[in-house]
Backbone bond lengths (Angstrom), bond angles and torsions (degrees), N, CA, C in turn:
res aa  C-N    CA-C-N  psi(-1)  N-CA   C-N-CA  omega(-1)  CA-C   N-CA-C  phi
1 M - - - 1.449 - - 1.518 109.61 -
2 N 1.318 117.01 140.89 1.453 122.38 -176.43 1.526 110.02 -90.09
3 L 1.344 116.90 103.93 1.460 121.11 -177.93 1.523 110.90 -64.06
4 K 1.334 117.55 -39.02 1.458 119.77 -179.75 1.526 110.89 -61.03
5 R 1.344 115.89 -37.51 1.460 118.58 178.81 1.528 110.65 -67.14
6 L 1.329 116.42 -39.11 1.470 119.66 177.26 1.522 110.44 -59.48
7 I 1.328 116.61 -46.11 1.458 120.24 -178.45 1.522 110.65 -65.65
8 S 1.335 117.59 -36.57 1.457 120.81 -176.04 1.523 112.86 -69.44
9 Q 1.340 118.04 -13.94 1.464 120.00 175.29 1.519 110.64 -58.66
10 F 1.331 117.63 -27.45 1.450 122.30 -177.36 1.524 109.01 -128.03
11 S 1.335 115.51 53.20 1.461 120.42 -172.92 1.522 112.53 -69.68
12 S 1.346 117.69 -13.87 1.465 119.21 178.62 1.522 111.91 -77.80
13 Y 1.351 116.92 -11.84 1.461 120.97 178.14 1.527 109.89 -91.86
14 Q 1.328 115.23 143.45 1.457 120.29 172.85 1.526 108.49 -125.92
15 I 1.321 115.56 142.14 1.460 122.38 179.40 1.524 108.86 -107.58
16 K 1.318 116.26 131.97 1.461 121.28 176.41 1.524 108.88 -121.81
17 K 1.333 116.35 123.73 1.460 121.58 177.05 1.520 109.05 -105.67
18 S 1.327 114.76 134.54 1.468 119.01 -179.96 1.524 109.58 -143.44
19 G 1.323 116.08 155.12 1.451 122.10 176.00 1.516 113.06 71.32
20 E 1.309 115.21 175.61 1.460 122.51 178.21 1.520 108.58 -141.37
21 G 1.322 115.01 159.66 1.460 120.73 175.09 1.513 112.29 57.46
22 F 1.345 116.69 -127.75 1.460 121.45 -178.32 1.524 111.96 -62.86
23 H 1.318 117.56 -20.47 1.467 121.61 -174.77 1.532 112.46 -103.45
24 Q 1.310 117.42 4.97 1.465 119.91 -179.55 1.521 110.63 -68.10
25 Q 1.335 115.84 134.78 1.455 121.74 173.83 1.523 109.72 -139.62
26 I 1.325 115.42 140.01 1.462 122.08 171.17 1.519 106.14 -114.24
27 Q 1.326 115.94 114.69 1.457 121.10 -174.35 1.524 110.44 -110.83
28 L 1.328 114.85 151.92 1.461 122.04 -178.58 1.519 109.63 -108.83
29 F 1.334 115.37 133.54 1.463 121.40 178.63 1.527 109.87 -126.99
30 Q 1.315 115.36 150.19 1.461 121.49 171.28 1.527 107.19 -136.02
31 N 1.339 115.35 124.17 1.470 120.55 -175.86 1.533 110.75 52.79
32 D 1.332 114.97 41.83 1.465 123.48 176.38 1.527 113.68 68.27
33 K 1.329 118.11 12.79 1.461 121.54 176.77 1.524 109.29 -112.47
34 P 1.339 118.18 135.83 1.463 120.06 179.36 1.525 110.90 -67.71
35 I 1.301 116.57 135.42 1.460 122.30 176.09 1.530 108.29 -132.47
36 S 1.326 115.09 171.26 1.457 121.12 -174.63 1.521 111.80 -93.62
37 F 1.346 116.19 130.67 1.461 120.22 170.71 1.528 110.69 -59.23
38 W 1.310 116.39 -37.22 1.466 120.95 -173.53 1.528 112.70 -80.64
39 H 1.337 117.30 -45.67 1.459 120.27 -168.16 1.524 115.19 -100.95
40 D 1.322 119.05 -22.93 1.464 120.95 -167.97 1.527 115.15 -104.63
41 I 1.322 117.89 -1.95 1.462 120.99 175.29 1.530 107.79 -100.93
42 H 1.308 118.01 127.23 1.465 120.18 178.56 1.529 109.28 -66.39
43 Y 1.315 115.72 132.95 1.469 118.69 -177.62 1.519 111.94 -75.59
44 Q 1.320 117.40 -29.56 1.467 120.83 -175.13 1.521 109.87 -98.96
45 N 1.346 115.36 143.30 1.460 120.90 179.45 1.522 107.07 -142.85
46 G 1.344 116.41 83.67 1.458 120.60 -172.91 1.518 110.20 66.43
47 E 1.326 116.63 -130.06 1.460 121.64 176.76 1.525 111.71 -82.22
48 D 1.315 116.82 -6.49 1.458 122.33 -176.57 1.529 109.52 -109.87
49 I 1.325 117.47 -172.26 1.461 121.17 -179.82 1.529 110.20 -132.84
50 N 1.323 115.16 160.56 1.456 122.27 172.08 1.519 109.53 -97.74
51 I 1.317 116.52 144.43 1.459 121.10 176.73 1.523 109.47 -135.97
52 G 1.320 115.30 163.47 1.460 121.47 172.26 1.520 109.50 -119.37
53 I 1.320 116.65 145.79 1.467 121.62 -177.44 1.531 109.80 -99.69
54 E 1.317 115.33 129.04 1.461 122.08 175.30 1.530 111.43 -104.98
55 I 1.335 116.35 -43.48 1.463 121.31 -174.73 1.531 108.82 -128.58
56 P 1.320 119.05 107.03 1.470 120.42 175.84 1.526 110.78 -64.20
57 F 1.334 115.81 153.59 1.468 116.77 -179.87 1.532 110.06 -64.41
58 N 1.344 113.34 147.99 1.469 122.90 -176.36 1.525 113.23 67.39
59 K 1.339 117.20 20.50 1.459 121.85 171.46 1.525 107.81 -117.93
60 I 1.324 117.58 139.38 1.460 119.26 -173.35 1.533 114.17 -110.27
61 A 1.327 119.22 -7.33 1.463 119.53 174.52 1.521 108.64 -66.64
62 K 1.338 117.42 124.63 1.461 121.43 -175.41 1.524 109.47 -87.24
63 L 1.303 115.27 97.43 1.453 121.33 177.02 1.527 109.72 -101.03
64 E 1.327 116.02 151.39 1.458 119.94 179.44 1.517 110.11 -156.20
65 V 1.335 115.11 157.18 1.457 120.55 175.02 1.528 109.09 -66.11
66 S 1.315 116.39 128.98 1.460 120.72 176.26 1.522 109.59 -80.06
67 K 1.320 116.51 128.57 1.466 120.57 177.46 1.522 111.71 -87.04
68 E 1.326 117.10 -18.61 1.453 121.21 -171.76 1.523 113.92 -98.79
69 I 1.340 118.67 -17.73 1.461 121.67 -179.40 1.526 108.79 -94.18
70 I 1.328 117.35 137.65 1.455 121.39 -178.83 1.525 110.81 -56.50
71 H 1.320 116.73 139.16 1.462 126.28 -176.78 1.535 112.64 70.33
72 N 1.335 116.92 3.10 1.471 121.84 170.33 1.530 113.56 50.05
73 P 1.317 117.85 60.04 1.472 119.77 175.14 1.516 110.82 -67.53
74 I 1.318 116.20 164.91 1.462 121.67 172.69 1.523 108.02 -88.17
75 I 1.331 115.66 128.65 1.468 121.51 -179.42 1.523 108.82 -132.24
76 Q 1.328 116.27 167.78 1.460 119.10 176.83 1.519 109.78 -86.76
77 D 1.329 114.69 133.38 1.458 121.73 179.15 1.535 109.57 -66.75
78 T 1.330 115.59 154.01 1.462 121.32 177.82 1.527 110.25 -127.23
79 R 1.304 115.25 166.52 1.462 121.70 175.99 1.521 108.26 -155.17
80 K 1.340 115.37 169.20 1.459 120.62 173.19 1.521 109.60 -86.89
81 N 1.317 116.25 131.95 1.456 120.37 174.24 1.531 109.09 -61.38
82 R 1.330 115.74 132.65 1.467 119.91 -175.05 1.528 112.69 -61.88
83 F 1.312 116.67 -25.59 1.463 120.05 -173.75 1.533 112.10 -103.44
84 T 1.332 116.81 -45.26 1.466 119.37 -177.38 1.528 112.62 -91.15
85 K 1.359 116.80 -17.56 1.470 123.23 -177.48 1.529 112.53 68.02
86 E 1.314 117.11 8.09 1.453 120.16 177.52 1.531 110.35 -84.81
87 K 1.324 115.76 151.86 1.462 120.37 178.80 1.518 110.10 -68.72
88 E 1.323 115.87 137.21 1.461 120.75 178.43 1.518 109.68 -141.84
89 L 1.324 116.20 158.23 1.460 121.09 175.33 1.517 109.39 -69.54
90 R 1.326 115.61 144.50 1.460 119.16 -176.29 1.527 110.78 -97.49
91 Y 1.327 115.00 135.58 1.464 123.16 175.38 1.531 108.22 -129.58
92 Y 1.317 116.04 144.49 1.462 119.68 173.29 1.523 109.94 -72.30
93 A 1.309 115.77 152.42 1.465 121.13 177.75 1.525 111.90 -85.71
94 Q 1.333 116.95 -13.43 1.471 121.50 177.54 1.519 109.27 -132.88
95 F 1.335 115.74 147.89 1.454 120.49 178.39 1.532 109.62 -74.93
96 P 1.330 118.94 129.50 1.468 119.64 175.56 1.526 110.91 -69.59
97 C 1.330 115.79 142.17 1.469 121.49 -179.63 1.525 110.65 -95.36
98 F 1.316 116.84 29.45 1.468 123.09 -178.10 1.523 107.23 -158.58
99 N 1.318 116.22 162.87 1.452 121.38 169.45 1.533 107.78 -82.69
100 Y 1.311 116.08 127.45 1.464 120.97 -170.25 1.524 109.25 -110.57
101 G 1.322 116.24 133.58 1.453 118.65 -178.22 1.509 112.82 -160.14
102 F 1.326 115.95 -148.20 1.460 122.44 -172.17 1.519 110.32 -143.08
103 I 1.320 114.99 160.55 1.463 121.41 173.55 1.518 107.43 -104.82
104 P 1.331 118.14 118.03 1.464 120.21 -179.40 1.528 111.08 -64.78
105 Q 1.321 114.80 160.60 1.464 122.73 178.51 1.526 112.64 56.74
106 T 1.335 115.99 35.03 1.462 121.40 172.70 1.527 108.11 -132.37
107 W 1.340 115.44 159.14 1.465 120.86 178.84 1.515 108.63 -155.24
108 E 1.339 116.27 127.72 1.463 120.35 175.23 1.527 107.51 -85.82
109 N 1.305 114.67 104.82 1.462 123.58 -167.97 1.523 111.97 -60.04
110 S 1.315 115.86 119.21 1.469 121.59 -179.50 1.521 112.37 -94.49
111 E 1.325 116.25 4.24 1.463 120.60 -175.81 1.532 113.04 -105.33
112 V 1.323 117.76 -9.61 1.467 121.29 -178.78 1.522 109.25 -131.70
113 N 1.319 116.04 157.97 1.456 121.11 176.38 1.526 109.49 -77.76
114 L 1.323 116.13 121.89 1.461 121.30 -178.73 1.521 112.20 -95.14
115 H 1.342 116.62 -30.53 1.473 120.09 -178.11 1.526 108.71 -164.35
116 D 1.347 115.91 125.67 1.480 121.20 175.53 1.529 112.84 49.58
117 N 1.333 115.38 41.13 1.468 122.30 178.47 1.531 113.81 69.38
118 Y 1.318 117.69 14.25 1.458 121.27 174.07 1.530 109.31 -98.23
119 K 1.315 115.83 142.19 1.460 121.63 -179.87 1.528 110.60 -101.89
120 G 1.324 115.13 165.76 1.458 120.30 179.39 1.518 112.27 -70.15
121 D 1.327 115.47 166.72 1.474 120.21 -173.59 1.526 113.89 -87.02
122 D 1.343 117.25 6.23 1.468 121.70 172.44 1.521 113.58 76.82
123 D 1.339 117.89 13.27 1.464 122.75 -176.42 1.531 110.82 -119.97
124 P 1.341 117.15 165.74 1.462 119.03 165.32 1.531 110.09 -59.16
125 L 1.321 117.02 156.33 1.465 120.69 177.74 1.520 110.87 -59.71
126 D 1.332 115.95 137.63 1.461 121.61 175.03 1.526 110.23 -81.75
127 V 1.329 115.31 148.22 1.462 119.81 178.57 1.522 109.57 -137.70
128 C 1.322 115.98 139.73 1.466 123.21 174.67 1.526 107.36 -108.76
129 E 1.321 116.81 117.92 1.464 120.96 176.44 1.513 107.37 -97.46
130 L 1.341 116.81 123.90 1.461 122.22 -166.79 1.519 113.82 -101.71
131 G 1.310 117.63 19.71 1.449 120.72 -177.55 1.521 113.42 -71.20
132 S 1.322 115.43 171.70 1.463 122.14 -174.91 1.524 113.29 -86.34
133 T 1.361 117.44 -5.63 1.459 121.59 -177.24 1.520 110.90 -106.97
134 Q 1.326 116.11 135.55 1.456 120.15 172.71 1.521 108.40 -72.77
135 L 1.325 116.26 117.01 1.456 121.36 -177.68 1.526 110.52 -85.02
136 E 1.326 116.64 -179.82 1.453 121.74 -173.49 1.519 111.12 -108.52
137 Q 1.318 116.26 147.41 1.459 120.94 174.86 1.529 109.48 -58.87
138 G 1.327 115.45 129.41 1.460 120.32 -179.90 1.509 114.53 86.38
139 Q 1.326 117.97 -5.15 1.461 120.46 -178.57 1.525 110.87 -68.43
140 I 1.337 115.98 136.75 1.459 122.82 175.72 1.523 107.70 -106.70
141 L 1.330 117.56 131.90 1.456 119.25 179.70 1.523 111.16 -151.04
142 K 1.310 113.95 161.97 1.465 123.10 179.23 1.520 108.95 -92.88
143 V 1.346 115.85 131.03 1.460 120.24 -177.65 1.523 110.91 -131.86
144 R 1.315 114.31 159.15 1.464 121.65 174.00 1.523 109.09 -96.03
145 V 1.315 116.42 131.00 1.461 121.75 176.88 1.523 109.21 -75.59
146 L 1.339 116.58 126.17 1.472 121.54 -178.30 1.526 112.97 -107.98
147 G 1.326 117.42 -23.21 1.454 120.89 -176.24 1.511 109.01 159.27
148 S 1.330 116.86 -165.18 1.461 120.41 -179.46 1.524 109.98 -166.94
149 F 1.318 115.24 168.47 1.459 121.78 169.07 1.521 107.37 -146.87
150 C 1.325 115.52 164.22 1.460 120.24 -172.90 1.520 110.43 -120.07
151 V 1.329 115.42 122.81 1.455 122.81 179.00 1.530 108.68 -100.45
152 L 1.318 116.04 138.74 1.459 120.55 168.84 1.528 106.23 -96.77
153 D 1.329 115.21 94.69 1.459 122.13 -172.87 1.522 109.37 -95.87
154 Q 1.346 115.69 104.02 1.461 120.65 -179.40 1.531 110.65 50.55
155 S 1.344 114.18 47.85 1.476 123.98 175.66 1.530 113.30 70.40
156 E 1.326 117.82 21.33 1.457 121.73 174.96 1.536 109.64 -122.96
157 I 1.333 115.18 142.40 1.465 120.63 176.62 1.523 109.44 -71.26
158 D 1.333 116.07 128.84 1.467 120.38 -174.77 1.529 108.81 -143.78
159 W 1.325 116.50 88.52 1.459 121.52 179.49 1.526 111.12 -68.40
160 K 1.331 115.36 143.73 1.461 122.49 174.36 1.525 107.67 -120.13
161 I 1.316 116.01 114.54 1.465 121.47 -179.06 1.528 108.71 -90.38
162 L 1.323 116.13 127.39 1.464 122.37 179.23 1.523 108.76 -93.07
163 S 1.320 116.37 133.33 1.466 119.58 -174.41 1.523 110.70 -149.60
164 L 1.317 115.07 168.43 1.463 122.12 176.83 1.519 107.42 -144.84
165 N 1.347 116.64 135.26 1.461 118.87 179.47 1.522 109.69 -54.50
166 V 1.319 116.26 143.85 1.463 121.54 -169.73 1.523 111.80 -62.08
167 E 1.329 116.90 -38.26 1.469 119.33 -179.38 1.524 111.08 -59.39
168 E 1.322 116.83 -46.47 1.456 120.70 -179.17 1.530 111.21 -71.99
169 A 1.329 116.92 -37.08 1.463 120.83 178.89 1.528 111.21 -60.76
170 E 1.314 116.55 -41.60 1.462 119.88 -179.76 1.523 111.46 -72.58
171 K 1.313 116.00 -38.25 1.469 119.83 179.23 1.530 111.06 -64.01
172 L 1.336 116.86 -40.57 1.468 121.65 -176.72 1.522 112.82 -93.07
173 K 1.351 116.39 -2.59 1.473 121.94 -177.80 1.536 110.92 58.30
174 V 1.311 114.86 48.03 1.465 122.08 179.61 1.528 108.51 -106.76
175 N 1.319 116.42 119.82 1.458 121.77 178.47 1.526 113.02 -124.55
176 T 1.336 117.03 -12.07 1.453 122.02 178.76 1.526 108.88 -138.99
177 F 1.318 116.07 166.81 1.457 118.99 177.51 1.532 110.37 -67.39
178 D 1.320 117.94 -31.28 1.466 120.28 175.57 1.526 110.77 -61.86
179 D 1.342 117.07 -40.52 1.468 120.13 175.42 1.529 110.11 -59.49
180 Y 1.312 115.60 -43.12 1.471 120.78 -178.72 1.526 110.74 -63.95
181 L 1.337 116.86 -41.12 1.468 120.49 -177.81 1.528 112.58 -67.07
182 K 1.323 117.26 -24.44 1.463 119.25 176.02 1.529 110.67 -63.87
183 L 1.331 115.80 -29.08 1.470 121.01 178.93 1.525 112.04 -90.60
184 Y 1.336 115.78 -33.37 1.469 121.31 -175.59 1.531 108.82 -134.24
185 P 1.331 118.35 72.67 1.474 121.05 -171.27 1.519 114.99 -64.88
186 W 1.329 119.11 -19.48 1.460 121.73 -179.06 1.532 113.54 -84.72
187 K 1.317 117.32 -9.32 1.455 120.71 -169.23 1.530 113.70 -68.79
188 Q 1.321 118.31 -35.58 1.456 119.18 -176.06 1.522 111.41 -59.23
189 Q 1.319 117.00 -50.77 1.459 120.43 -179.03 1.517 111.20 -64.51
190 Q 1.328 116.05 -37.89 1.465 120.91 -179.83 1.533 110.84 -62.00
191 I 1.321 116.29 -45.18 1.469 120.76 -178.86 1.525 110.83 -68.69
192 L 1.332 117.44 -47.76 1.459 120.41 -178.56 1.530 111.61 -61.65
193 D 1.324 116.70 -41.31 1.466 119.63 179.86 1.532 111.34 -65.64
194 W 1.312 117.26 -35.62 1.458 119.77 179.10 1.522 109.89 -59.61
195 F 1.325 116.96 -47.85 1.462 120.43 -179.29 1.524 112.12 -72.99
196 R 1.312 116.39 -32.02 1.466 119.09 -178.51 1.528 111.34 -66.01
197 F 1.324 117.05 -39.22 1.468 120.21 -170.26 1.527 115.07 -108.52
198 I 1.331 118.80 -3.63 1.463 119.73 -169.51 1.534 112.42 -64.76
199 K 1.325 118.67 -29.92 1.468 120.42 -179.92 1.533 111.73 -81.97
200 V 1.320 117.46 -17.16 1.466 120.95 179.77 1.527 110.30 -60.26
201 F 1.333 116.18 -34.21 1.463 120.18 -179.40 1.529 112.13 -67.90
202 D 1.350 115.93 -17.93 1.466 120.56 176.58 1.526 111.78 -93.74
203 G 1.326 116.71 8.70 1.454 120.27 -179.21 1.509 113.66 83.04
204 K 1.345 117.06 13.29 1.461 121.21 179.62 1.527 109.80 -102.27
205 K 1.324 115.21 173.39 1.452 119.17 -177.37 1.529 111.50 -78.51
206 E 1.316 115.72 160.96 1.461 122.50 176.24 1.527 109.98 -61.69
207 N 1.330 115.94 143.51 1.464 121.45 178.05 1.531 110.54 -88.85
208 P 1.323 118.50 117.58 1.466 118.95 175.26 1.530 111.37 -68.02
209 I 1.320 115.76 146.53 1.461 121.56 170.07 1.527 106.38 -97.62
210 L 1.324 116.65 117.16 1.452 120.59 -174.79 1.530 111.91 -72.82
211 F 1.325 114.53 170.62 1.464 122.64 -179.95 1.531 110.85 57.02
212 D 1.372 114.23 41.27 1.464 121.59 176.22 1.527 112.95 59.12
213 G 1.320 116.08 31.25 1.464 120.40 178.53 1.517 114.20 71.26
214 K 1.319 116.00 17.79 1.472 120.51 -175.23 1.529 111.46 -75.50
215 I 1.332 114.87 142.23 1.465 120.73 169.63 1.529 107.80 -85.99
216 I 1.311 115.96 122.65 1.457 122.26 -178.72 1.529 109.44 -80.69
217 G 1.333 116.44 141.89 1.464 121.18 -176.54 1.526 113.64 -72.22
218 V 1.325 115.07 175.38 1.466 121.49 -173.61 1.525 111.91 -63.31
219 D 1.329 117.65 -48.40 1.465 119.78 -175.66 1.523 111.47 -61.91
220 E 1.326 116.81 -44.91 1.463 119.81 179.84 1.527 110.90 -68.39
221 T 1.327 116.51 -34.78 1.462 119.99 177.71 1.527 110.88 -64.34
222 K 1.317 116.86 -39.53 1.467 119.36 178.37 1.526 110.94 -64.62
223 K 1.326 117.59 -29.34 1.464 120.74 174.73 1.528 110.37 -69.40
224 V 1.341 116.34 -39.31 1.464 120.27 175.84 1.529 109.93 -59.31
225 I 1.336 116.82 -44.37 1.464 121.37 -179.59 1.532 110.29 -65.41
226 L 1.327 116.81 -43.34 1.466 120.11 179.65 1.526 110.96 -63.43
227 D 1.329 116.96 -41.16 1.473 119.89 177.65 1.524 110.72 -61.03
228 A 1.339 116.55 -42.08 1.462 120.30 179.61 1.530 111.11 -67.92
229 H 1.335 116.66 -33.48 1.464 120.13 175.67 1.530 110.30 -67.06
230 N 1.319 116.68 -42.29 1.466 119.76 178.55 1.530 111.40 -65.36
231 D 1.337 116.77 -35.54 1.465 119.35 175.81 1.522 110.96 -67.55
232 W 1.335 117.00 -34.39 1.469 120.49 175.09 1.524 110.23 -63.01
233 K 1.329 117.42 -41.51 1.466 120.55 178.64 1.529 110.65 -63.96
234 K 1.334 116.34 -38.58 1.468 119.71 175.54 1.526 110.54 -63.02
235 L 1.334 115.88 -40.03 1.461 120.76 178.97 1.524 110.74 -56.89
236 L 1.320 117.64 -36.07 1.462 121.65 -177.46 1.523 113.25 -75.51
237 K 1.355 117.03 -25.30 1.466 118.51 -168.08 1.520 115.55 -131.17
238 S 1.318 118.74 -24.59 1.458 120.22 -171.36 1.529 111.37 -66.09
239 P 1.348 117.63 131.04 1.472 119.95 176.74 1.529 112.79 -58.96
240 E 1.336 117.04 -31.56 1.456 121.09 -179.10 1.526 112.94 -68.48
241 L 1.342 117.19 -16.47 1.464 120.87 -176.92 1.529 112.28 -109.19
242 E 1.321 116.17 22.03 1.462 120.03 -178.58 1.531 111.94 -59.73
243 N 1.318 116.97 -40.52 1.467 119.49 179.81 1.528 111.55 -65.28
244 K 1.334 116.52 -35.43 1.468 119.65 175.79 1.518 110.47 -64.25
245 R 1.314 116.48 -41.68 1.466 119.09 179.48 1.531 110.40 -62.07
246 K 1.323 116.59 -38.76 1.463 119.57 177.81 1.526 110.00 -65.19
247 E 1.340 116.46 -41.89 1.463 121.16 179.75 1.527 111.05 -60.02
248 F 1.355 115.52 -39.01 1.461 121.08 -176.38 1.530 112.51 -96.61
249 H 1.337 117.62 6.02 1.465 122.48 178.87 1.529 111.46 56.82
250 I 1.329 115.30 41.72 1.467 120.97 177.79 1.525 107.51 -94.55
251 K 1.311 116.50 123.84 1.481 121.18 -179.37 1.518 110.39 -103.62
């Protein structure tokens, strides 16, 4: 797969990396003006979607879009050390077997019950890009939706959208997760186990996979994405979410 061609799909965007450690930021620019990873990239791209990459596969530094910093740069997550109680940079205990990122213009609503009295995790939708190339932090690309599954992460609803970059999807004739599994039959268990056990290494409980561990099909997954997009639109305008807008510095 041609990485340069993937990047050139969004050649009007520029990525700027600055700082290190606690001060590291990856910022997005368009025509030399700072824009938001979360709010300013259209989530839909024809029949496919756009995503942003936070954590390339086989990298363990846990980076994520900041909801609280203006223009929503990508920063490294932090936590309290279990023993010293001091703030430290967060790293995963296992290497992800996918490129991990987010879907812009989506929000998992933390103010309403989404399933069985559980609320959303308050973040943009997570996405796993299953291509053969290690992508770059901050990279924006067009992907094909293959399916999804739902994690109950510390009692919060946390959908994981499965996807494949469009170039590779068309080359391999992959349009669903079942198509993908015909080529890589071991991947489903590998991905589910990663999410099921990843918090155990932090001393937390195992994450259940809801709906009996089922992979949800493409059509239903697109409804999940649309619902999250509609919740994002509510976040921007709904009077009931004014405090959330203040928390996220949304004007």
